C-alpha positions as CSV (number, residue, x, y, z in Angstrom):
1,M,-8.2,13.5,12.3
2,N,-6.6,16.1,10.0
3,K,-4.7,15.2,6.9
4,S,-1.3,16.1,8.4
5,Y,-1.7,13.6,11.2
6,L,-2.9,10.9,8.8
7,K,0.1,11.4,6.5
8,Q,2.5,11.3,9.5
9,M,0.9,8.1,10.7
10,L,1.0,6.4,7.3
11,T,4.6,7.4,6.8
12,Y,5.5,6.0,10.3
13,F,3.8,2.7,9.5
14,S,5.5,2.5,6.2
15,K,8.9,3.0,7.7
16,V,8.4,0.7,10.7
17,Y,6.6,-2.2,9.0
18,H,8.2,-1.7,5.4
19,L,4.7,-1.7,3.8
20,G,6.0,-0.8,0.4
21,E,8.1,-4.0,0.2
22,K,5.2,-6.2,1.5
23,I,2.8,-4.7,-1.0
24,N,5.1,-5.3,-3.9
25,T,5.5,-9.0,-3.0
26,L,1.7,-9.7,-3.2
27,N,0.7,-12.0,-6.0
28,K,-2.3,-11.6,-8.3
29,K,-4.8,-14.4,-8.3
30,R,-6.7,-13.2,-11.4
31,V,-5.5,-14.0,-14.8
32,K,-6.4,-10.7,-16.6
33,S,-6.3,-7.8,-14.2
34,P,-6.1,-4.3,-15.7
35,F,-4.4,-3.0,-12.6
36,E,-1.3,-3.8,-10.6
37,I,-2.0,-5.2,-7.2
38,S,0.3,-2.6,-5.6
39,T,-1.8,0.2,-7.1
40,I,-5.0,-1.3,-5.7
41,T,-3.5,-1.9,-2.3
42,F,-2.0,1.7,-2.2
43,V,-5.4,3.2,-3.0
44,V,-7.2,1.1,-0.3
């Protein structure tokens, strides 16, 4: 799978399923996390 196809697929999923909005609504369970949950989810 080349990078172009992967980028197109992720863009499609993001538009169809509104992944950005869903990621931003996740809550942190840990008290002191040095990273935002949206940053961690985006990297994964």
